[in-house]
DRENDO-1510 file (C-alpha; in Angstrom, 1 decimal, always signed):
<recs>
REC; n; res; u; v; w
REC; 1; PHE; -9.2; -10.0; -18.9 .
REC; 2; PHE; -5.6; -10.9; -18.4 .
REC; 3; ARG; -2.7; -10.0; -16.2 .
REC; 4; VAL; +0.6; -8.7; -17.4 .
REC; 5; ASP; +3.9; -9.6; -15.8 .
REC; 6; TYR; +6.7; -7.3; -17.1 .
REC; 7; GLU; +10.4; -7.8; -17.1 .
REC; 8; PRO; +12.0; -6.2; -14.0 .
REC; 9; GLU; +13.4; -3.2; -16.0 .
REC; 10; ASN; +10.0; -2.6; -17.4 .
REC; 11; TRP; +8.3; -2.6; -14.0 .
REC; 12; ASP; +10.9; +0.0; -13.0 .
REC; 13; ARG; +10.2; +2.1; -16.1 .
REC; 14; LEU; +6.4; +1.9; -15.5 .
REC; 15; GLY; +6.9; +2.8; -11.9 .
REC; 16; GLY; +8.7; +6.0; -12.9 .
REC; 17; ALA; +5.8; +6.8; -15.3 .
REC; 18; VAL; +3.4; +6.3; -12.4 .
REC; 19; ALA; +5.4; +8.6; -10.1 .
REC; 20; ARG; +5.3; +11.3; -12.8 .
REC; 21; LEU; +1.6; +10.7; -13.5 .
REC; 22; GLU; +2.4; +10.2; -17.1 .
REC; 23; LEU; -0.1; +7.3; -17.5 .
REC; 24; PRO; -3.8; +7.6; -17.4 .
REC; 25; ALA; -5.5; +6.6; -14.1 .
REC; 26; THR; -6.9; +3.4; -15.6 .
REC; 27; ASP; -3.4; +2.3; -16.5 .
REC; 28; ARG; -2.0; +3.3; -13.1 .
REC; 29; LEU; -4.8; +1.3; -11.5 .
REC; 30; GLY; -4.2; -1.7; -13.8 .
REC; 31; LEU; -0.5; -1.8; -12.9 .
REC; 32; VAL; -1.0; -2.0; -9.2 .
REC; 33; ASP; -3.9; -4.5; -9.7 .
REC; 34; ASP; -1.6; -6.7; -11.9 .
REC; 35; ALA; +1.3; -6.5; -9.4 .
REC; 36; TYR; -0.9; -7.5; -6.5 .
REC; 37; ALA; -2.6; -10.3; -8.5 .
REC; 38; LEU; +0.9; -11.7; -9.4 .
REC; 39; VAL; +1.9; -11.7; -5.8 .
REC; 40; ARG; -1.2; -13.6; -4.8 .
REC; 41; ALA; -0.6; -16.1; -7.5 .
REC; 42; GLY; +3.0; -16.6; -6.3 .
REC; 43; LEU; +4.5; -15.3; -9.6 .
REC; 44; GLN; +6.1; -12.1; -8.1 .
REC; 45; PRO; +7.5; -11.4; -4.6 .
REC; 46; ALA; +5.5; -9.0; -2.4 .
REC; 47; ALA; +8.5; -6.6; -2.7 .
REC; 48; ARG; +7.7; -6.0; -6.4 .
REC; 49; CYS; +4.2; -4.8; -5.5 .
REC; 50; LEU; +5.5; -2.6; -2.7 .
REC; 51; GLU; +8.3; -1.1; -4.9 .
REC; 52; LEU; +5.6; -0.2; -7.4 .
REC; 53; ALA; +3.3; +1.1; -4.7 .
REC; 54; GLU; +6.0; +3.5; -3.6 .
REC; 55; GLN; +5.6; +5.3; -6.9 .
REC; 56; TYR; +2.0; +6.3; -6.1 .
REC; 57; ARG; +3.0; +9.1; -3.6 .
REC; 58; ASN; +1.6; +11.7; -6.1 .
REC; 59; GLU; -1.6; +9.9; -6.8 .
REC; 60; ARG; -4.7; +12.0; -6.8 .
REC; 61; ASP; -7.3; +9.6; -8.3 .
REC; 62; ALA; -9.8; +8.1; -5.9 .
REC; 63; THR; -10.3; +4.9; -7.9 .
REC; 64; VAL; -6.6; +4.3; -8.0 .
REC; 65; TRP; -6.4; +4.9; -4.2 .
REC; 66; GLY; -9.2; +2.4; -3.8 .
REC; 67; ASP; -7.3; -0.3; -5.6 .
REC; 68; LEU; -4.1; +0.5; -3.8 .
REC; 69; ALA; -6.0; +0.2; -0.5 .
REC; 70; GLY; -7.4; -3.2; -1.6 .
REC; 71; SER; -3.9; -4.4; -2.4 .
REC; 72; PHE; -2.6; -3.3; +1.0 .
REC; 73; TYR; -5.5; -4.9; +2.8 .
REC; 74; GLY; -4.8; -8.1; +0.8 .
REC; 75; LEU; -1.1; -8.0; +1.6 .
REC; 76; GLU; -1.9; -7.6; +5.2 .
REC; 77; THR; -4.1; -10.7; +5.1 .
REC; 78; LEU; -1.3; -12.6; +3.4 .
REC; 79; LEU; +1.2; -11.5; +6.0 .
REC; 80; LEU; -0.9; -11.7; +9.2 .
REC; 81; ASP; +1.2; -14.5; +10.8 .
REC; 82; GLN; +4.6; -13.1; +9.7 .
REC; 83; PRO; +6.9; -11.4; +12.1 .
REC; 84; TYR; +7.5; -8.6; +9.6 .
REC; 85; LEU; +3.9; -7.5; +9.4 .
REC; 86; PRO; +4.8; -4.3; +11.4 .
REC; 87; LEU; +7.1; -3.4; +8.5 .
REC; 88; LEU; +4.1; -3.3; +6.2 .
REC; 89; ASP; +2.2; -1.1; +8.7 .
REC; 90; ARG; +5.1; +1.4; +8.7 .
REC; 91; PHE; +5.4; +1.2; +4.9 .
REC; 92; VAL; +1.8; +2.0; +4.4 .
REC; 93; GLN; +1.8; +4.7; +7.1 .
REC; 94; ASP; +4.8; +6.4; +5.4 .
REC; 95; LEU; +3.2; +6.2; +1.9 .
REC; 96; VAL; -0.3; +7.5; +3.1 .
REC; 97; ARG; +0.7; +10.1; +5.7 .
REC; 98; PRO; +1.3; +13.0; +3.2 .
REC; 99; VAL; -1.9; +12.3; +1.3 .
REC; 100; ALA; -4.0; +11.9; +4.5 .
REC; 101; ARG; -2.7; +15.3; +5.6 .
REC; 102; GLU; -3.5; +16.8; +2.2 .
REC; 103; VAL; -7.1; +15.5; +2.0 .
REC; 104; GLY; -7.7; +16.3; +5.7 .
REC; 105; TRP; -10.9; +15.6; +7.6 .
REC; 106; GLU; -13.0; +18.4; +6.2 .
REC; 107; PRO; -14.3; +18.9; +2.7 .
REC; 108; GLN; -12.4; +21.3; +0.5 .
REC; 109; ALA; -14.1; +23.8; -1.8 .
REC; 110; ASN; -15.4; +22.2; -5.0 .
REC; 111; GLU; -13.9; +18.8; -4.3 .
REC; 112; GLY; -16.9; +16.9; -5.6 .
REC; 113; HIS; -17.9; +13.3; -5.0 .
REC; 114; LEU; -14.5; +11.8; -6.0 .
REC; 115; GLY; -12.6; +14.1; -3.6 .
REC; 116; ALA; -14.8; +13.0; -0.7 .
REC; 117; LEU; -14.3; +9.4; -1.8 .
REC; 118; ARG; -10.5; +9.8; -1.9 .
REC; 119; ARG; -10.7; +11.3; +1.6 .
REC; 120; SER; -12.6; +8.3; +3.0 .
REC; 121; ILE; -10.4; +5.8; +1.3 .
REC; 122; VAL; -7.1; +7.5; +2.3 .
REC; 123; LEU; -8.1; +8.1; +5.9 .
REC; 124; GLY; -9.6; +4.6; +6.2 .
REC; 125; LEU; -6.3; +3.2; +4.9 .
REC; 126; ALA; -4.2; +5.3; +7.2 .
REC; 127; GLY; -6.3; +4.4; +10.2 .
REC; 128; ALA; -6.4; +0.7; +9.3 .
REC; 129; PHE; -2.6; +0.7; +9.3 .
REC; 130; ARG; -2.5; +2.6; +12.6 .
REC; 131; ASN; -1.3; +6.1; +11.6 .
REC; 132; PRO; -1.3; +7.7; +15.0 .
REC; 133; GLU; -2.6; +11.1; +13.8 .
REC; 134; VAL; -5.5; +9.6; +12.0 .
REC; 135; VAL; -6.3; +7.2; +14.8 .
REC; 136; ALA; -6.3; +10.0; +17.4 .
REC; 137; GLU; -8.6; +12.1; +15.2 .
REC; 138; ALA; -11.0; +9.2; +14.5 .
REC; 139; LYS; -11.3; +8.4; +18.2 .
REC; 140; ALA; -12.0; +12.1; +19.0 .
REC; 141; ARG; -14.6; +12.2; +16.2 .
REC; 142; PHE; -16.2; +9.0; +17.5 .
REC; 143; GLN; -16.6; +10.5; +20.9 .
REC; 144; ARG; -18.3; +13.5; +19.4 .
REC; 145; TYR; -20.5; +11.2; +17.4 .
REC; 146; LEU; -21.6; +9.4; +20.5 .
REC; 147; ALA; -22.7; +12.7; +22.0 .
REC; 148; ASP; -24.1; +14.1; +18.8 .
REC; 149; PRO; -24.6; +11.7; +15.8 .
REC; 150; SER; -25.1; +14.7; +13.4 .
REC; 151; SER; -21.5; +15.8; +14.1 .
REC; 152; LEU; -20.1; +13.1; +11.9 .
REC; 153; ARG; -20.3; +13.5; +8.1 .
REC; 154; PRO; -21.9; +10.5; +6.4 .
REC; 155; ASP; -18.9; +10.0; +4.1 .
REC; 156; LEU; -16.6; +9.6; +7.1 .
REC; 157; ARG; -19.0; +7.5; +9.3 .
REC; 158; ALA; -17.6; +4.1; +8.3 .
REC; 159; VAL; -14.0; +5.3; +8.5 .
REC; 160; VAL; -14.4; +6.8; +12.0 .
REC; 161; ILE; -16.5; +3.9; +13.4 .
REC; 162; GLY; -14.2; +1.3; +11.8 .
REC; 163; ILE; -11.1; +2.9; +13.3 .
REC; 164; ALA; -12.8; +3.3; +16.7 .
REC; 165; GLY; -13.7; -0.4; +16.6 .
REC; 166; GLN; -10.2; -1.5; +15.6 .
REC; 167; GLU; -8.5; +0.6; +18.2 .
REC; 168; GLY; -11.1; +0.5; +20.9 .
REC; 169; ASP; -11.4; -1.2; +24.2 .
REC; 170; ARG; -14.2; -3.3; +25.7 .
REC; 171; ALA; -16.3; -0.3; +26.4 .
REC; 172; THR; -16.0; +0.8; +22.8 .
REC; 173; TYR; -17.0; -2.7; +21.6 .
REC; 174; ASP; -20.0; -2.6; +23.9 .
REC; 175; ARG; -21.0; +0.8; +22.6 .
REC; 176; LEU; -20.7; -0.3; +19.0 .
REC; 177; TRP; -22.7; -3.4; +19.8 .
REC; 178; ASP; -25.5; -1.2; +21.2 .
REC; 179; LEU; -25.4; +1.1; +18.2 .
REC; 180; ALA; -25.6; -1.9; +15.8 .
</recs>
């Protein structure tokens, strides 16, 4: 295994190919994975990873979204004590909002396992970065879940409970503790 650090103009060209979905999913995944690894190693600025991430607006592959999500969670950890952390929140919200609306909360006809996986990854990412629409829906679904556990689809359980815990108050914490 190895990491590839391209010249800036080649990062830009590859970003365009990502945006047009001209590269296979494995290559799209590898690019974002390399960019994030280079940021972690101090070999690229975080801006390079974010510039590349912007090109994934048309991404439909669940595994690529999984890697994108991991990169964003990692960047959040790296920036936790920085005053510009809210800018990362807004960036991720803006990137994920259209995809979250597209995947929705309910399964679509013939979506299969990977469609359900993409939904849970995208909604989890949107909620973790405090997308107001996703947070509100997750809280509502959590309340329904408390009244009727069968009301929450298993593939969304971790997403809904995670967002409820992240955004909840002491009463939510106590309820989650009791459920655990």
